[in-house]
C-alpha positions in Angstrom: 0.0 0.0 0.0 1.4 3.4 -1.0 -0.5 5.6 1.5 0.5 7.8 4.4 1.2 4.7 6.6 4.6 4.7 4.9 5.5 7.9 6.7 7.0 5.9 9.6 9.3 4.1 7.2 10.4 7.4 5.7 11.0 8.9 9.1 13.1 5.9 10.0 15.0 6.3 6.8 15.6 10.0 7.4 16.6 9.2 11.0 19.1 6.6 9.9 20.6 9.0 7.4 20.8 11.7 10.1 22.4 9.4 12.6 25.0 8.1 10.2 25.9 11.6 8.9 24.6 10.8 5.4 21.7 13.2 5.3 23.7 16.4 4.9 25.8 14.8 2.2 22.8 13.6 0.2 21.0 17.0 0.4 24.1 18.9 -0.6 24.9 16.6 -3.5 21.3 16.8 -4.8 21.2 20.6 -4.3 17.8 20.0 -2.7 15.4 22.9 -2.4 14.8 24.6 1.0 11.4 23.0 1.4 12.7 19.5 1.2 15.7 20.3 3.3 13.5 21.6 6.1 11.1 18.7 6.1 13.7 16.0 5.8 16.1 17.5 8.4 13.2 18.0 10.8 12.1 14.4 10.5 15.7 13.2 10.8 16.6 15.4 13.8 13.5 14.8 15.9 13.5 11.0 15.2 17.2 10.5 15.3 16.8 8.0 18.1 14.8 5.7 15.8 17.6 5.5 13.2 20.0 2.6 12.7 23.7 3.0 13.5 25.2 0.9 10.7 28.9 0.1 10.4 31.0 3.0 11.5 33.9 1.9 9.2 31.8 2.7 6.1 31.4 6.1 4.4 28.2 7.8 5.6 25.9 7.1 2.6 26.9 3.5 2.1 26.8 3.0 5.9 23.1 4.3 6.0 22.0 2.2 3.0 23.6 -1.0 4.2 22.0 -0.5 7.6 18.5 0.0 6.1 18.7 -3.4 4.3 18.5 -5.1 0.9 16.0 -2.8 -0.8 17.9 0.3 0.0 21.2 -1.3 -1.1 19.7 -2.2 -4.4 18.0 1.3 -4.8 21.3 2.9 -4.0 22.9 1.0 -6.8 20.1 2.1 -9.2 20.6 5.7 -8.1 24.2 5.4 -9.1 22.9 5.3 -12.7 21.3 8.7 -12.2 23.9 11.5 -11.7 21.2 13.9 -13.0 19.3 13.1 -9.8 21.9 12.7 -7.1 25.0 14.5 -8.5 28.1 13.1 -10.0 30.1 12.7 -6.8 27.4 10.9 -5.0 26.7 8.7 -8.0 30.3 7.6 -8.0 30.1 6.8 -4.3 26.9 4.7 -4.8 28.5 2.8 -7.7 30.8 1.0 -5.3 28.0 0.4 -2.8 28.6 -2.8 -0.9 26.3 -5.6 -1.9 27.9 -8.4 0.1 25.6 -9.5 2.9 26.0 -12.4 5.3 24.9 -15.6 3.5 21.9 -17.5 4.8 22.4 -21.2 5.8 23.1 -23.8 3.1 20.4 -26.0 4.6 17.9 -23.2 3.9 19.1 -23.0 0.3 18.8 -26.7 -0.2 15.3 -26.6 1.3 14.4 -23.9 -1.3 15.8 -26.1 -4.1 13.6 -29.1 -2.9 10.5 -26.9 -2.6 11.0 -25.3 -6.1 12.3 -28.3 -8.1 10.3 -31.0 -6.4 13.2 -33.2 -5.3 16.0 -33.0 -2.8 19.1 -31.1 -3.7 21.2 -34.2 -3.1 19.3 -36.0 -5.8 20.1 -33.3 -8.3 23.6 -32.2 -7.4 26.5 -34.5 -6.4 28.3 -31.5 -4.9 26.7 -28.4 -3.4 29.0 -25.9 -1.7 28.3 -23.2 0.9 27.6 -19.8 -0.6 30.4 -18.5 -2.8 28.7 -15.1 -3.1 25.8 -13.5 -1.2 24.1 -10.3 -2.3 21.0 -8.3 -1.4 18.6 -10.5 -3.3 20.1 -14.0 -3.7 23.2 -16.0 -3.1 25.2 -18.4 -5.3 26.5 -22.0 -4.7 29.0 -23.9 -6.7 27.6 -27.3 -7.5 27.9 -30.3 -9.9 25.0 -32.0 -11.7 24.5 -35.7 -11.1 23.0 -36.3 -14.5 25.9 -34.9 -16.6 28.7 -34.2 -14.2 28.7 -30.5 -15.3 29.9 -27.8 -13.0 27.1 -25.3 -12.4 26.2 -22.2 -10.4 23.0 -22.4 -8.4 21.4 -19.1 -7.5 18.9 -19.1 -4.7 16.7 -16.2 -3.5 16.9 -15.1 0.1 14.0 -16.3 2.3 11.0 -13.8 2.3 12.9 -11.3 0.2 9.9 -10.6 -2.0 7.8 -9.3 1.0 10.6 -7.2 2.4 11.2 -5.5 -1.0 7.5 -4.9 -1.6 7.1 -3.0 1.7 10.1 -0.8 1.0 9.2 -0.1 -2.6 5.8 1.1 -1.5 7.5 3.6 0.8 9.7 4.7 -2.1 6.6 5.4 -4.2 5.1 7.5 -1.4 8.4 9.4 -1.0 8.5 10.2 -4.8 5.0 11.6 -4.6 5.9 13.8 -1.7 9.0 15.1 -3.5 7.0 16.0 -6.6 4.6 18.0 -4.4 7.2 19.8 -2.4 9.5 20.4 -5.4 7.6 20.9 -8.7 11.0 21.4 -10.5 11.8 17.8 -9.7 9.0 16.6 -12.0 11.3 17.1 -15.0 13.4 14.2 -13.6 10.3 12.0 -13.1 10.9 10.7 -9.6 7.9 8.3 -9.8 9.2 7.0 -13.1 12.6 6.3 -11.4 10.8 4.3 -8.7 8.6 2.5 -11.3 11.8 1.6 -13.3 13.4 0.3 -10.1 10.2 -1.6 -9.2 10.0 -3.4 -12.6 13.7 -4.2 -12.4 13.6 -5.7 -8.9 10.4 -7.6 -9.5 12.1 -9.2 -12.5 15.2 -10.0 -10.4 12.9 -11.6 -7.8 11.8 -14.1 -10.5 14.8 -16.1 -11.5 13.0 -17.4 -14.5 13.4 -13.9 -15.9 17.1 -14.0 -15.4 17.4 -17.5 -16.9 15.4 -16.2 -19.9 17.8 -13.2 -20.1 20.8 -15.5 -20.0 19.3 -17.6 -22.8 18.5 -14.7 -25.1 21.9 -13.1 -24.5 23.6 -16.4 -25.3 21.7 -16.7 -28.6 22.5 -13.1 -29.6 26.2 -13.4 -28.8 27.1 -17.1 -29.6 29.0 -16.0 -32.7 30.9 -13.2 -31.0 34.6 -13.9 -31.0 36.4 -14.3 -27.6 33.2 -14.0 -25.7 31.2 -16.5 -23.7 27.9 -16.6 -21.9 27.0 -19.5 -19.5 23.9 -21.4 -20.7 20.8 -21.6 -18.5 19.7 -25.1 -17.5 15.9 -24.9 -17.6 15.4 -28.3 -16.2 16.8 -27.2 -12.8 15.5 -23.6 -12.8 12.3 -22.1 -11.4 11.0 -18.9 -9.8 13.4 -19.0 -6.8 16.2 -21.2 -8.1 18.3 -20.9 -11.2 21.0 -23.2 -12.5 23.6 -21.9 -15.0 26.8 -23.2 -16.4 29.8 -22.4 -14.1 32.0 -19.5 -15.3 35.6 -20.7 -14.7 38.3 -18.0 -15.1 40.2 -15.2 -13.6 38.4 -12.1 -12.2 38.6 -9.3 -14.8 39.5 -6.9 -12.0 42.6 -8.8 -10.9 45.3 -7.2 -13.0 48.1 -9.0 -11.3 46.6 -12.5 -11.9 45.8 -11.5 -15.6 49.4 -10.4 -16.1 50.8 -13.6 -14.5 48.6 -15.7 -16.8 50.0 -13.9 -19.8 46.7 -12.2 -20.9 46.9 -9.0 -23.0 45.1 -6.4 -20.9 45.1 -3.8 -23.7 43.3 -6.2 -26.0 40.9 -7.1 -23.1 40.1 -3.4 -22.5 39.3 -2.8 -26.2 37.2 -6.0 -26.4 35.1 -5.1 -23.3 34.2 -1.7 -24.8 33.5 -2.9 -28.3 31.4 -5.9 -27.1 29.2 -3.6 -25.1 28.7 -1.2 -28.0 28.1 -4.1 -30.4 25.4 -5.7 -28.1 23.7 -2.4 -27.5 23.6 -1.2 -31.1 23.5 -4.4 -33.1 21.1 -6.4 -30.8 19.4 -3.7 -28.7 19.9 -6.0 -25.8 22.9 -5.6 -23.5 24.3 -6.7 -20.1 23.6 -3.6 -18.0 25.8 -4.6 -15.0 29.2 -5.1 -16.7 31.4 -4.3 -13.8 34.6 -6.4 -13.0 32.7 -8.6 -10.5 30.4 -9.9 -13.3 33.1 -10.9 -15.8 36.0 -13.3 -15.9 38.7 -14.2 -18.3 38.9 -17.8 -19.4 42.2 -19.6 -19.9 42.0 -19.1 -23.6 41.5 -15.3 -23.2 37.8 -15.3 -23.8 35.7 -12.8 -21.7 33.0 -14.6 -19.8 29.9 -12.6 -18.7 27.5 -13.7 -15.9 24.9 -12.4 -13.5 22.0 -11.4 -15.9 19.7 -9.8 -13.3 20.0 -6.4 -14.9 19.7 -6.3 -18.7 19.0 -3.3 -21.0 16.8 -3.2 -24.0 16.4 -0.4 -26.6 14.3 -0.3 -29.7 15.7 0.0 -33.2 14.7 3.7 -33.6 16.4 4.7 -30.3 19.5 2.7 -31.3 19.8 4.7 -34.5 19.3 8.0 -32.6 22.0 7.0 -30.0 24.4 6.0 -32.8 24.0 9.3 -34.6 24.6 11.2 -31.4 27.7 9.1 -30.7 29.1 9.4 -34.2 28.3 13.1 -34.2 30.5 13.7 -31.2 33.2 11.4 -32.6 33.2 13.5 -35.8 32.7 16.7 -33.8 29.6 17.5 -35.9 27.7 19.3 -33.1 25.1 20.8 -35.5 24.1 17.2 -36.5 24.0 16.1 -32.9 21.7 19.0 -32.1 19.4 18.2 -35.1 19.2 14.6 -34.0 18.0 15.7 -30.5 15.3 17.9 -32.1 14.3 15.3 -34.7 13.8 12.7 -32.0 11.8 15.1 -29.9 14.3 15.0 -27.0 14.5 18.8 -26.9 11.3 21.0 -27.0 10.7 22.2 -30.5 10.5 25.9 -29.4 14.2 25.9 -28.5 16.9 27.2 -30.9 18.8 24.4 -32.6 21.8 26.6 -33.3 22.0 27.6 -29.6 21.8 24.0 -28.6 24.5 23.1 -31.1 26.7 25.8 -29.6 26.1 24.4 -26.1 27.1 20.9 -27.3 30.3 22.3 -28.8 31.1 23.7 -25.3 30.7 20.1 -24.0 32.7 18.3 -26.7 35.6 20.6 -27.5 37.2 20.6 -24.1 37.1 16.8 -24.0 38.7 16.5 -27.4 41.4 18.8 -26.3 42.6 16.3 -23.8 45.1 13.5 -24.4 43.8 10.0 -24.9 44.1 8.9 -21.3 41.8 11.7 -20.2 39.0 11.5 -22.8 36.0 10.2 -20.8 32.6 9.1 -21.8 31.6 9.7 -18.2 32.7 13.3 -18.4 30.7 13.7 -21.6 27.5 12.4 -20.1 28.0 14.5 -17.0 28.2 17.7 -19.1 25.3 16.6 -21.3 23.1 16.3 -18.2 23.8 20.0 -17.4 23.1 21.1 -21.0 19.9 19.1 -21.4 18.6 20.5 -18.1 19.2 24.0 -19.3 17.3 23.4 -22.6 14.3 21.7 -20.8 15.0 18.2 -22.1 13.1 15.6 -20.1 14.9 12.6 -18.8 14.9 9.8 -21.4 14.4 6.7 -19.2 15.2 4.3 -22.0 18.7 5.9 -22.4 19.6 6.2 -18.7 20.6 2.5 -18.3 22.5 2.6 -21.5 24.4 5.7 -20.5 25.2 4.4 -17.0 26.4 1.1 -18.4 28.6 2.9 -20.9 30.2 4.8 -18.0 30.8 1.6 -16.0 32.3 -0.2 -19.1 34.6 2.7 -19.6 35.8 2.4 -16.0 36.4 -1.4 -16.6 38.3 -0.7 -19.8 40.5 2.0 -18.1 41.2 -0.3 -15.1 42.7 -2.7 -17.7 44.4 -0.1 -19.8 44.7 3.4 -18.3 45.8 4.9 -21.7 42.9 3.6 -23.8 41.5 6.0 -26.3 37.7 5.5 -25.8 36.8 7.3 -29.0 39.2 5.4 -31.2 38.0 2.1 -29.9 34.3 3.0 -30.2 34.6 4.5 -33.7 34.7 1.4 -35.8 31.8 -0.2 -34.0 29.6 2.9 -34.3 30.7 3.6 -37.9 29.8 0.0 -38.9 26.4 0.3 -37.3 25.8 3.6 -39.1 26.7 2.1 -42.5 24.5 -0.9 -41.9 21.5 0.9 -40.5 21.4 4.5 -41.7 22.6 4.2 -45.3 20.9 3.0 -48.6 21.0 -0.6 -47.5 19.1 0.2 -44.4 16.5 2.2 -46.4 15.9 -0.8 -48.7 15.7 -3.1 -45.8 13.1 -0.9 -44.1 11.1 -0.7 -47.4 11.2 -4.5 -47.7 9.9 -4.9 -44.1 7.1 -2.4 -44.9 6.3 -4.3 -48.1 6.1 -7.6 -46.3 3.7 -6.1 -43.8 1.5 -4.6 -46.6 1.7 -7.9 -48.4 -0.2 -9.6 -45.5 -3.1 -7.2 -46.2 -2.8 -7.6 -50.0 -6.1 -9.6 -50.4 -8.0 -6.9 -48.4 -6.6 -3.9 -50.2 -9.2 -3.9 -53.0 -12.0 -4.2 -50.5 -10.6 -1.4 -48.4 -10.1 0.9 -51.4 -13.7 0.1 -52.7 -15.2 0.8 -49.2 -13.3 4.1 -49.0 -14.5 5.1 -52.5 -18.1 4.2 -51.8 -18.1 6.1 -48.5 -16.8 9.2 -50.2 -19.1 8.9 -53.2 -22.3 8.7 -51.1 -24.4 11.9 -51.2 -24.3 13.8 -47.9 -27.4 13.8 -45.7 -27.5 17.6 -45.9 -26.4 19.8 -48.8 -22.7 20.7 -48.3 -20.2 22.6 -50.3 -18.0 20.1 -52.1 -14.7 19.7 -50.2 -11.8 21.3 -52.0 -9.6 18.5 -50.6 -11.4 15.7 -52.4 -9.3 15.8 -55.6 -6.2 15.9 -53.5 -7.4 12.9 -51.5 -7.8 10.9 -54.7 -4.4 11.9 -55.9 -3.0 10.8 -52.5 -4.9 7.5 -52.7 -3.4 6.9 -56.2 0.1 7.7 -54.9 -0.4 5.3 -52.0 -1.6 2.6 -54.4 1.4 3.1 -56.6 3.8 3.1 -53.7 2.2 -0.1 -52.4 2.7 -1.7 -55.8 6.3 -0.7 -55.8 6.9 -2.2 -52.3 5.1 -5.4 -53.2 7.3 -5.7 -56.3 10.4 -5.3 -54.1 9.1 -7.9 -51.8 8.6 -10.3 -54.6 12.1 -9.6 -56.0 13.7 -10.2 -52.6 
């Protein structure tokens, strides 16, 4: 329930932030208006005794979120994707938010396996270790299947986690409504949409069948990608609260010393991580949206292995084309074209001046291109873009937020492997190839053929539809009316549509 009964939860949240010293940090980073500062600090100060202490060895914000529990930890991670909401510095702090909680007993995990899969865990797995990783939603066990002898990872949800998340998410919705009332200017950032996005994402993560489906789709999309592996989901031993995947055996991508000792080329790995992400996002419109070092390994043969598919991103074909044009525009330093793309896509209000917007984009891009290769940063670009788009009244594009955030994370991973990587040079061939394939003459013909195939399905109905339209327009009106001056133009248009349809059908037949 999203009503006022959630006030107590919000008071406890504010009290915990006040008690841990995080409240002032958050309000300053967000540049919160006076009305919100007064209300929140009043709640926090008067109810400070009700707040949780947390671990004093942690920084204030991560200390508060860890003390408040799994939903807050997960929400903090999501907010790390929104520097436009929480500020760049706080977003960076939240990005490293601890998500390592004490594991629940292995016996409880085995009981969940039996309840979900209908047979004891010992009848499915010949080996079943204690938890090798424990996060806010689930934990993972290393196991071996009796039927095939295959090494697998078994992911099991925490007990009663669904109910705990539901209560806290309801409080988040209530808080977003309060913020929109107290701060009308915040509506541009769509606080309720942020919570709704979080809600959908978490509910998907709480059904491990969704993650298994994501792993399966990602595997199909990327099975032909060189030097890249995705563990295959085992549907026989997966359900809503248990998921079995192939085991990812390799060195952690974040352990540079181990990678060097094994003889892996970190420069090549850095380039491959960045290009794989861009390829998945632009080519497939479906990408791993949590590509930090903890979710990737390097196999003995040098392949990059991705796992943990709880957070995946999806963008439609039109948005991919827009995003690619924006990227290639910056790479080519064609700021006028970048501005025009924003206007054509409806990202910036039509009453704004396109040349002024292009000039503002130039002020974003030129300083970045004046840096040496080791300083050129996609993260810096997005940070400046948030400032510019706010000034021009651009509403937050929720479909691009996850993509942009993941791009920043992937850039960080690439730089950790190769501090001197030139992000633009590595990205250029991938984006250029996508542009050639999807925005040139070949793409236009492909779009026309798709349209023709759709029209072809209605082919038998087209004569009837045309006849019905003609009969409708030829019937005398009930009352005398002046003949419409648009009728001749309408017939011309109908003839043009018919001719165009015939052309498309001919193309479809020839293809």
